[in-house]
C-alpha positions in Angstrom: -44.6 -20.5 -21.5 -44.7 -18.7 -18.2 -44.5 -22.0 -16.3 -41.6 -23.2 -18.5 -39.5 -20.1 -18.0 -40.1 -20.2 -14.3 -39.0 -23.8 -14.0 -36.0 -23.2 -16.3 -35.0 -20.0 -14.5 -35.3 -21.5 -11.0 -33.4 -24.7 -12.0 -30.6 -22.7 -13.6 -30.4 -20.5 -10.5 -30.2 -23.4 -8.1 -27.6 -25.2 -10.1 -25.3 -22.3 -10.9 -25.6 -20.7 -7.4 -25.0 -24.1 -5.9 -21.7 -24.4 -7.9 -20.6 -20.9 -6.8 -21.7 -21.6 -3.2 -19.7 -24.8 -3.1 -16.6 -23.0 -4.3 -17.1 -20.3 -1.6 -17.5 -22.9 1.1 -14.2 -24.5 -0.1 -12.4 -21.1 0.1 -13.9 -20.6 3.6 -12.4 -23.9 4.7 -9.0 -22.8 3.2 -9.2 -19.5 5.2 -10.0 -21.4 8.3 -6.7 -23.3 8.1 -4.8 -20.0 8.5 -3.9 -18.2 11.7 -6.5 -16.2 13.6 -6.8 -12.5 12.8 -4.6 -10.2 14.9 -6.2 -7.5 17.1 -6.2 -3.8 16.2 -8.4 -3.9 13.1 -11.6 -2.0 12.5 -14.3 -3.3 14.8 -17.0 -0.7 15.2 -19.9 -0.7 12.7 -19.3 3.0 12.1 -15.7 2.6 11.1 -16.4 -0.3 8.8 -19.4 1.5 7.2 -17.3 4.6 6.7 -14.5 2.6 5.0 -17.0 0.8 2.8 -18.6 4.1 1.7 -15.3 5.9 1.1 -13.3 3.1 -0.5 -15.9 1.0 -2.2 -19.0 3.1 -2.9 -17.2 6.4 -3.6 -14.2 4.6 -5.3 -11.8 7.1 -3.6 -8.5 5.4 -4.5 -9.6 4.6 -8.1 -10.3 8.3 -8.8 -6.5 9.0 -8.4 -6.3 7.8 -12.1 -8.9 9.8 -13.9 -9.6 7.8 -17.0 -9.4 4.3 -15.6 -11.0 5.4 -12.4 -14.0 6.8 -14.1 -14.4 3.7 -16.2 -14.2 1.4 -13.1 -16.6 3.6 -11.2 -19.0 3.4 -14.2 -18.9 -0.4 -14.1 -19.2 -0.6 -10.3 -22.1 1.9 -10.0 -23.6 0.5 -13.2 -23.8 -3.0 -11.7 -25.2 -1.6 -8.5 -28.0 0.0 -10.5 -28.4 -3.0 -12.7 -28.9 -5.2 -9.7 -32.4 -3.7 -9.7 -32.9 -5.1 -13.2 -31.8 -8.5 -12.0 -34.4 -8.3 -9.2 -37.0 -7.3 -11.8 -35.9 -10.2 -14.0 -36.3 -12.8 -11.3 -39.6 -11.3 -10.3 -40.9 -11.5 -13.9 -40.2 -15.2 -13.8 -43.2 -15.4 -11.5 -45.2 -12.4 -12.7 -44.7 -10.8 -16.1 -45.7 -7.4 -14.8 -43.6 -7.6 -11.6 -42.5 -4.2 -10.2 -40.2 -3.2 -7.4 -42.0 -1.8 -4.4 -42.5 2.0 -4.2 -40.0 2.9 -7.0 -41.1 0.3 -9.4 -43.6 2.6 -11.2 -41.2 5.6 -11.6 -40.1 6.2 -15.2 -37.0 7.7 -13.8 -36.0 4.2 -12.6 -36.0 2.9 -16.2 -34.1 5.9 -17.3 -31.3 5.4 -14.8 -31.1 1.7 -15.4 -30.6 2.2 -19.1 -28.2 5.1 -18.5 -25.9 3.0 -16.4 -26.2 0.1 -18.7 -24.8 2.3 -21.5 -22.1 3.7 -19.1 -21.0 0.1 -18.6 -20.6 -0.3 -22.3 -18.7 3.0 -22.5 -16.4 1.8 -19.7 -15.8 -1.5 -21.6 -14.6 0.5 -24.6 -12.4 2.6 -22.3 -10.9 -0.5 -20.7 -10.3 -2.1 -24.1 -8.3 1.0 -25.2 -6.4 1.2 -21.9 -5.4 -2.5 -22.1 -4.3 -2.2 -25.7 -2.3 0.9 -25.1 -0.6 -0.5 -22.0 -0.2 -4.0 -23.2 2.9 -5.9 -21.9 3.5 -6.8 -25.5 4.4 -3.2 -26.3 5.5 -1.8 -22.9 7.1 -4.9 -21.4 7.9 -4.5 -17.7 6.7 -0.9 -17.8 3.2 -2.1 -18.3 1.2 -2.3 -15.1 -0.5 -5.4 -16.6 2.8 -7.2 -16.9 2.4 -10.6 -15.1 -1.4 -10.3 -14.8 -3.8 -12.9 -16.1 -5.0 -11.0 -19.2 -7.1 -13.8 -20.7 -9.6 -13.9 -17.8 -9.6 -10.1 -17.8 -10.7 -9.9 -21.4 -13.3 -12.6 -20.8 -14.8 -10.5 -17.9 -15.1 -7.5 -20.2 -16.9 -9.8 -22.7 -19.2 -11.1 -20.0 -20.1 -7.6 -18.8 -21.0 -6.7 -22.3 -23.2 -9.8 -22.6 -25.0 -8.9 -19.3 -25.9 -5.5 -20.7 -27.0 -6.4 -24.2 -29.1 -9.4 -23.2 -30.9 -7.3 -20.5 -31.6 -4.5 -23.0 -33.0 -6.8 -25.6 -35.1 -8.6 -23.0 -36.5 -5.3 -21.8 -37.1 -4.1 -25.4 -39.1 -7.3 -26.1 -40.9 -6.9 -22.8 -42.0 -3.4 -23.8 -43.7 -4.8 -26.9 -45.0 -8.0 -25.3 -46.6 -6.1 -22.3 -47.7 -3.2 -24.6 -46.0 -0.8 -22.2 -46.5 2.2 -24.4 -50.3 1.7 -24.7 -51.2 0.7 -21.2 -50.3 1.6 -17.6 -48.4 -1.6 -17.1 -44.7 -1.3 -16.2 -44.6 2.5 -16.4 -40.9 2.5 -15.3 -40.0 1.2 -18.8 -41.3 4.3 -20.4 -38.2 6.1 -19.2 -35.9 3.3 -20.4 -34.7 5.1 -23.5 -32.2 2.4 -24.6 -34.8 -0.4 -24.1 -37.3 1.7 -26.0 -34.8 1.8 -29.0 -34.5 -1.9 -29.0 -38.3 -2.2 -28.7 -38.6 -0.1 -31.9 -36.3 -2.5 -33.7 -38.3 -5.6 -32.5 -41.8 -4.1 -32.8 -42.4 -5.2 -36.5 -42.0 -8.9 -35.3 -45.3 -8.7 -33.6 -46.5 -9.2 -30.0 -46.3 -13.0 -30.0 -42.8 -13.1 -31.3 -41.8 -10.5 -28.7 -43.3 -12.6 -26.0 -41.0 -15.5 -27.1 -38.0 -13.1 -27.3 -38.7 -11.7 -23.9 -38.6 -15.2 -22.4 -35.5 -16.3 -24.3 -33.5 -13.2 -23.6 -34.6 -13.0 -20.0 -33.4 -16.5 -19.4 -30.2 -15.8 -21.4 -29.5 -12.7 -19.4 -30.0 -14.6 -16.1 -27.8 -17.4 -17.4 -25.0 -15.0 -18.4 -25.2 -13.3 -14.9 -25.3 -16.6 -13.0 -22.5 -18.0 -15.2 -20.5 -14.9 -14.6 -21.0 -15.4 -10.8 -19.6 -18.9 -11.1 -16.6 -17.7 -13.1 -15.9 -15.0 -10.5 -15.6 -17.5 -7.7 -13.1 -19.5 -9.7 -11.0 -16.6 -11.0 -8.9 -13.6 -9.9 -12.1 -11.6 -10.2 -13.1 -13.1 -6.9 -12.1 -9.6 -5.7 -15.6 -8.5 -6.7 -16.8 -10.4 -3.7 -13.8 -10.3 -1.4 -13.0 -6.5 -1.6 -15.9 -5.7 0.6 -14.7 -7.6 3.7 -11.1 -6.9 2.9 -11.6 -3.1 3.0 -13.8 -3.3 6.1 -11.2 -5.4 8.0 -8.2 -3.3 7.1 -5.9 -2.8 10.1 -5.7 1.0 9.5 -6.9 3.3 6.8 -3.7 2.9 4.8 -1.9 -0.1 6.4 1.1 2.2 6.8 3.0 3.6 9.8 3.5 1.0 12.5 4.2 -2.6 12.0 2.4 -5.1 14.1 4.3 -7.1 16.7 4.8 -10.9 16.1 1.6 -12.8 16.7 1.1 -16.5 17.0 -2.4 -18.0 17.3 -3.8 -14.5 17.6 -1.7 -13.6 20.6 1.4 -11.4 20.8 4.6 -13.5 21.2 6.5 -12.8 24.5 10.1 -12.7 23.4 11.2 -12.9 27.0 9.4 -16.2 27.5 8.2 -17.5 24.1 6.1 -20.7 23.9 7.5 -23.8 22.2 4.9 -23.7 19.5 4.9 -19.9 18.9 5.3 -18.9 15.3 8.1 -16.5 14.6 6.9 -14.8 11.5 5.5 -16.6 8.4 7.3 -19.7 7.1 4.3 -21.5 5.5 1.3 -20.1 3.7 -0.9 -21.2 6.5 1.1 -19.1 8.9 -0.5 -16.1 7.5 -3.7 -15.0 9.2 -6.9 -15.6 7.3 -6.9 -11.8 6.6 -3.6 -12.4 4.8 -5.2 -15.1 2.6 -8.1 -12.7 2.1 -5.6 -10.1 0.9 -4.2 -12.6 -1.7 -7.6 -13.5 -3.0 -8.7 -9.8 -3.2 -5.8 -8.8 -5.5 -7.4 -7.4 -8.7 -4.1 -7.7 -10.6 -4.5 -4.1 -11.7 -0.8 -3.5 -11.3 -1.1 -0.1 -9.5 1.3 -1.3 -6.8 3.7 -2.6 -9.4 3.7 0.6 -11.4 4.8 2.6 -8.3 7.1 0.0 -6.7 10.7 1.4 -6.6 12.1 -2.2 -6.7 10.2 -3.2 -9.8 10.9 0.0 -11.6 14.6 -0.4 -11.2 14.8 -4.0 -12.5 14.5 -5.9 -9.2 12.5 -9.2 -9.2 10.0 -7.9 -6.6 6.6 -7.0 -8.0 4.1 -6.6 -5.1 1.3 -7.7 -7.5 3.1 -10.8 -8.6 4.0 -11.6 -5.0 0.3 -11.5 -4.0 -0.6 -13.6 -7.0 2.1 -16.1 -6.3 1.0 -16.5 -2.6 -2.6 -16.8 -3.8 -1.8 -19.5 -6.3 0.3 -21.4 -3.8 -2.5 -21.2 -1.2 -4.9 -22.6 -3.7 -2.5 -25.3 -4.8 -1.9 -26.3 -1.2 -5.6 -26.1 -0.4 -6.3 -29.9 -0.9 -3.7 -30.6 1.8 -4.8 -27.8 4.2 -8.5 -28.7 4.0 -8.0 -32.5 4.3 -8.0 -34.5 7.5 -4.8 -36.2 8.7 -6.0 -39.5 7.3 -7.0 -38.0 3.9 -3.6 -36.3 3.5 -2.0 -39.7 3.0 -4.1 -40.3 -0.1 -3.1 -37.1 -1.9 -1.4 -37.2 -5.2 2.5 -36.9 -5.3 2.1 -33.4 -6.8 -0.2 -32.3 -4.0 2.2 -33.8 -1.5 5.1 -31.9 -3.1 3.3 -28.6 -3.0 2.6 -29.2 0.7 6.3 -29.5 1.5 7.5 -26.7 -0.7 9.3 -24.0 1.4 7.8 -20.5 1.2 11.1 -18.8 0.7 14.0 -20.5 -1.0 17.8 -20.3 -0.8 18.6 -19.6 -4.4 18.2 -16.8 -6.9 16.1 -18.4 -9.7 13.6 -15.5 -9.8 16.2 -13.0 -11.0 15.9 -14.3 -14.6 12.1 -14.6 -14.6 10.3 -13.1 -11.6 7.0 -14.5 -12.8 8.2 -18.1 -12.8 9.0 -18.3 -9.2 6.2 -20.8 -8.5 5.2 -22.0 -12.0 8.7 -23.0 -13.1 9.2 -26.8 -13.3 10.7 -28.1 -10.1 11.1 -24.8 -8.1 12.9 -25.1 -4.8 10.6 -22.7 -3.1 7.5 -20.5 -3.7 9.3 -17.2 -3.4 12.9 -16.2 -4.3 14.7 -14.5 -1.5 15.8 -11.7 -3.8 12.1 -10.9 -4.1 11.8 -10.6 -0.3 14.9 -8.6 0.3 14.4 -6.1 -2.6 11.6 -4.3 -0.6 12.3 -0.9 0.8 9.0 -0.9 2.8 8.3 2.5 1.3 4.6 1.7 1.2 3.9 2.8 -2.4 2.2 -0.5 -3.0 -0.1 -0.1 -0.1 -0.8 3.6 -0.9 -1.9 2.7 -4.5 -3.8 -0.5 -3.8 -7.6 0.1 -4.4 -8.6 -2.8 -2.1 -6.4 -2.2 0.9 -4.0 -5.1 0.6 -1.2 -5.0 3.2 1.8 -5.9 1.1 4.5 -4.5 3.5 3.1 -6.4 6.5 3.2 -9.7 4.7 6.8 -9.1 3.4 8.1 -8.2 6.9 6.3 -11.2 8.4 8.2 -13.5 5.9 11.4 -11.7 6.7 10.9 -12.3 10.4 10.8 -16.1 9.8 13.9 -15.9 7.6 15.8 -14.0 10.2 14.5 -15.5 13.5 14.1 -19.1 12.4 16.3 -19.7 9.4 19.1 -17.1 10.0 18.8 -16.5 6.3 19.3 -12.8 5.3 21.7 -10.8 3.2 25.2 -11.2 4.5 26.1 -7.5 4.5 23.2 -6.8 6.9 24.8 -8.9 9.6 27.3 -6.2 10.3 24.5 -3.7 10.9 22.7 -6.1 13.1 25.8 -6.9 15.1 26.5 -3.2 15.6 23.0 -2.7 16.8 23.3 -5.5 19.3 26.7 -4.5 20.7 26.9 -0.8 20.2 23.2 0.2 19.9 23.8 2.0 16.6 24.1 0.7 13.0 27.7 2.0 12.5 29.1 0.5 15.7 30.6 3.8 16.9 29.2 3.6 20.4 27.5 5.9 22.8 30.6 7.9 23.6 30.4 9.7 20.3 26.7 10.7 20.5 27.5 14.3 21.5 30.2 15.0 19.0 27.8 17.0 16.8 27.4 19.7 19.5 31.0 20.6 19.9 31.1 23.3 17.3 27.9 25.1 18.4 28.1 28.6 19.8 25.8 27.8 22.7 25.5 25.0 25.2 23.2 22.1 24.7 21.5 20.8 27.8 22.2 17.1 28.4 19.9 15.1 30.6 21.6 14.0 33.7 24.6 16.3 33.3 23.5 18.4 36.1 22.2 15.5 38.2 18.6 15.6 36.9 16.6 12.5 37.6 13.6 13.9 35.6 13.4 16.3 32.7 12.9 19.8 34.2 9.5 21.5 33.6 11.1 24.4 31.8 12.2 22.0 29.0 9.8 22.2 26.0 11.1 19.3 24.1 13.4 16.3 24.4 15.5 16.4 21.2 15.9 12.8 20.0 19.0 13.2 17.9 19.0 9.6 16.5 21.9 7.5 15.3 22.4 9.3 12.0 22.0 12.7 13.5 24.6 12.0 16.1 27.1 9.7 14.3 26.9 10.3 10.6 28.9 13.3 9.3 26.2 14.3 6.8 23.3 14.2 9.3 25.3 16.0 12.0 24.8 19.2 9.9 21.1 18.8 10.1 21.2 18.2 13.9 23.3 21.4 14.4 20.9 23.4 12.1 17.8 22.2 14.1 19.5 22.8 17.4 20.5 26.3 16.3 17.0 27.1 15.1 15.4 25.9 18.3 17.9 28.1 20.2 17.0 31.1 18.0 13.3 30.5 18.7 14.0 30.3 22.5 12.7 26.8 22.6 14.2 25.0 25.6 15.3 21.5 24.6 17.4 18.8 26.1 19.1 15.7 24.7 19.9 12.3 26.2 23.5 12.2 24.9 24.9 8.7 25.5 21.5 7.6 26.9 20.2 7.3 23.4 20.2 4.0 21.6 18.9 3.1 18.1 15.1 3.1 18.0 15.3 -0.4 16.3 13.7 0.6 13.0 16.3 -1.1 10.8 16.2 -4.2 12.9 12.4 -4.4 12.8 12.2 -3.8 9.0 14.9 -6.5 8.5 12.7 -8.9 10.4 14.8 -9.1 13.6 11.9 -8.5 15.9 13.8 -9.8 19.0 16.5 -7.1 18.5 13.9 -4.4 17.9 12.1 -5.4 21.1 15.3 -5.3 23.1 16.2 -1.8 21.8 12.7 -0.4 22.1 12.3 -1.6 25.7 15.6 -0.1 26.6 14.7 3.3 25.1 11.2 3.3 26.6 12.6 2.6 30.0 15.1 5.5 29.6 12.4 7.9 28.3 9.8 6.9 31.0 12.4 7.2 33.7 13.3 10.7 32.4 9.7 11.7 32.3 9.7 12.5 28.6 6.5 14.1 27.4 7.2 15.9 24.1 9.9 14.7 21.7 11.2 16.4 18.5 13.1 14.2 16.0 14.8 14.8 12.7 14.8 11.3 11.3 11.6 10.2 9.5 12.3 6.6 10.6 12.9 7.5 14.2 9.7 9.6 14.1 7.6 6.7 12.8 9.0 4.3 15.4 8.7 6.6 18.4 5.3 7.9 17.5 3.6 4.8 16.1 5.5 1.7 17.4 6.7 2.6 20.9 3.2 2.6 22.2 3.3 -1.2 21.6 6.0 -1.5 24.3 4.7 1.1 26.8 6.1 4.3 25.3 3.4 7.0 24.9 4.7 10.4 23.9 3.8 13.4 21.9 6.3 13.1 19.0 6.8 15.9 16.5 9.0 15.9 13.4 11.3 18.8 13.1 9.6 20.0 9.9 6.3 20.3 11.7 7.9 22.2 14.6 9.8 24.5 12.4 6.8 25.3 10.3 4.9 26.1 13.5 7.7 28.3 14.9 7.8 30.3 11.6 4.0 30.7 11.5 4.0 31.9 15.1 6.7 34.5 14.3 9.3 32.9 16.6 11.5 32.2 13.6 11.7 35.0 11.0 13.6 34.3 7.7 15.2 37.5 6.6 18.1 36.8 4.3 17.3 36.1 0.7 18.2 32.6 -0.5 18.3 33.0 -4.3 18.2 29.3 -5.2 16.1 26.9 -7.1 15.0 24.1 -4.7 13.2 20.9 -5.2 11.8 18.9 -2.3 11.9 15.1 -2.0 9.1 13.6 0.2 10.6 10.9 2.4 8.5 7.8 2.4 8.3 7.4 6.2 7.4 11.1 6.7 5.0 11.5 3.7 3.2 8.2 2.8 3.6 6.6 6.2 2.7 9.6 8.3 1.0 12.1 5.9 3.3 15.0 6.6 3.4 16.7 3.3 2.7 20.4 3.9 5.0 21.3 6.8 8.3 20.9 4.9 6.9 22.9 2.0 5.7 25.6 4.4 9.3 25.9 5.8 10.8 26.2 2.3 8.0 28.6 1.2 8.8 31.0 4.1 12.4 31.5 2.8 12.7 34.8 0.8 14.0 34.4 -2.7 13.7 30.6 -2.8 12.1 29.1 -5.9 10.4 25.7 -5.1 9.9 23.3 -8.0 8.0 20.1 -7.4 9.4 16.8 -8.6 7.3 14.9 -11.1 6.5 12.3 -8.5 5.7 13.9 -5.2 3.6 13.7 -2.0 1.7 10.3 -1.9 3.4 9.2 -5.2 6.9 10.2 -4.2 9.6 7.7 -5.4 11.7 6.1 -2.7 15.3 7.0 -2.2 16.1 3.3 -1.6 17.2 3.4 2.0 14.1 2.1 3.8 13.4 -1.5 4.9 17.1 -1.6 6.1 18.2 -1.4 2.5 20.5 1.4 3.6 22.9 -1.3 4.9 22.5 -3.8 2.1 24.2 -3.9 -1.3 22.0 -3.1 -4.3 23.4 -5.3 -7.0 20.3 -6.1 -9.0 19.0 -3.7 -11.7 19.5 0.1 -11.4 20.2 1.8 -8.1 17.0 3.3 -6.7 18.8 6.4 -5.3 20.3 7.1 -8.7 16.9 6.9 -10.5 15.4 9.3 -7.9 18.4 11.6 -8.3 18.0 11.7 -12.0 14.4 12.7 -11.5 15.5 15.5 -9.2 18.2 16.7 -11.6 15.6 16.8 -14.4 14.0 19.9 -12.8 17.5 21.6 -12.8 17.7 22.6 -9.1 20.5 24.3 -7.2 19.5 22.5 -4.0 17.7 19.1 -3.5 16.1 19.3 -0.1 14.7 16.5 2.1 13.6 16.0 5.7 15.3 12.7 6.5 19.0 11.9 7.0 18.6 8.6 5.0 17.2 10.4 2.0 19.9 13.0 2.1 22.7 10.4 2.2 21.2 8.4 -0.7 20.4 11.4 -2.9 23.8 13.0 -2.0 25.5 9.8 -3.2 23.4 9.8 -6.4 24.4 13.4 -7.2 28.0 12.6 -6.5 27.9 9.7 -8.9 26.3 11.7 -11.6 28.9 14.5 -11.2 31.7 12.0 -11.5 30.1 10.7 -14.7 29.7 14.3 -15.9 25.9 14.3 -16.2 25.2 16.6 -13.3 26.4 20.2 -12.8 28.9 20.9 -10.0 27.6 22.8 -7.0 24.3 21.0 -6.6 23.7 20.5 -2.9 21.6 17.9 -1.1 20.6 19.3 2.3 17.8 19.2 5.0 15.1 21.8 4.9 16.4 23.0 8.3 19.7 23.9 6.7 17.9 25.9 4.0 15.9 27.8 6.7 19.0 28.4 8.7 20.6 30.2 5.8 17.9 32.8 5.9 17.8 33.2 9.6 21.5 32.9 10.5 23.4 33.5 7.2 26.5 34.0 9.3 26.5 30.3 10.1 26.4 29.1 6.4 30.2 28.9 6.1 30.2 25.1 6.3 29.2 24.3 2.7 27.9 20.9 1.8 29.8 19.0 -0.8 28.0 17.2 -3.7 28.1 14.1 -1.6 26.2 15.9 1.1 29.0 15.5 3.6 31.2 17.9 5.5 34.7 18.5 4.1 
């Protein structure tokens, strides 16, 4: 019997692992057809090891969701421990009394193996309850599983259960067959309490029968495991294998903050002298890097990204999860073409030829009716509907939530780049903003001559670089105050600019502004996909800043902050950039600003996406508000990392929102639900969007009059200089 089970076990292993290996080789060839990986990813062994330990072994992101996180961790750690039983199982094919070296005779080993086996079963029960309660049949689009392949998910739970019970029965029979309880053989099984229970059930059958059962269930357990391995390589559960390299090769810990420049064949495109074959963004699935294809294959379809996406939650066709699934399915459908030689491509079927010529992004809006049918609908004109692409606010909620470090925002922007730069296909209303950026260097087209209008009503003089003939910023200047387009030209944001300038003056912080020397940082152009325009504006600003000798810059706009701090180093601009919330919190802590007047108001704070999620600045704005006497701070239901977008990011500020609900109104309703007197933020885009939302609700009669939407600097100023708070904010957040 020993020889038979060895032959059967080895034959089964060779065949099934051979099938799985062939599939992995095929996927490797598909990945090789993509673009080379871009620079800037984790390279050191230490960085990769730390990422694997924190994200994979410790399951950091999954523990954000207590119930499901614990269940997933139980399965993951359970399988890590049960791998020892697999080694023991293969060893027993050769020697019935095989033991692991060193630890193989510890009863504690058997105890922990059985403990984690039962934890896996408990996790299966938990997953079953979660999937039933959050079923798309009952919750519709609100279910994070909406659009996921639920059939394979249920099959995987069934297979995990099969792995556990077959192993336990095989070990129970082994206890009886090897007479573990009466000899010193296999002492580790003495601690295997669950296996001992199965052994007690099987003991009346006799030793000979148990020997047969041991062989049968051992082979069955190995067959289940090997069959599971084959299934994984052919299903969405490929993430079990791909998540390890995907996490290790992530570009940055959260894939947030800076966008990458445009790369072609692994090299940055020179927009001043581009090559004839340079790719401008992603127009075909093979234009993604192989790390992009790895992202698509790593998607677990858990729906965490979908559940937090502001576009999906307001009825837009964009689901980050479904987008990744769609790109994965398209890559696999196009694989026969991509992996074939030029000669072999001519022999592909008509269907395979059609897939190969299918545009990545289409010209029509078919996905609005059914966002899940973008690729599978009969005769689609493209893989992805443009409304899917342009619904993204680049808020980063999807990236923040993803447990396997998929870089959704990067992929969306790369596809936008191709649409803008190569197809000139983008929302018509955005063309006005882009034209204004090109000709006036600001989104509104007001021009540089108005960039100092905000300072006219101040009771002190603002120093302007060059006004006194300076060629370099003087040494006595602590900060260059980057006012930004909104802060200089938008009536709402001007109030924030004046408040920050006044507070800096009160704290005796010497600052200087560029005045008409400023131009838009290029953030809206880059998020739109117009990389050429971004490069033009960025290089212009960097030249100005470097010529002026800028060292430390303070900025009020979260988008300007992100661009100056994280993206300008790509074009030679290296500065110490601080957001005004951080600087004000520091000045208050140092006693250079002392709030004295009581502000008896209930305030709720909205975390801007580009300040919070993208740059991890959560505490400073709250410290500023917390320092104001009399102020009562109430947190929004969704805050900090899970803050809900205002709807302005990704250049959506300048695009109509005509699908589903308005994102800013949904966020406004959430803010109004805590009944504040003041809604505070730390970004001019957020203040405009939330102010418009409050105004709409007041017109409809669902919001109380007098609710203000202001910057945290304005709230602080009310306590430090109450004599200046005679310029009240209207419900729209604008000056009268």
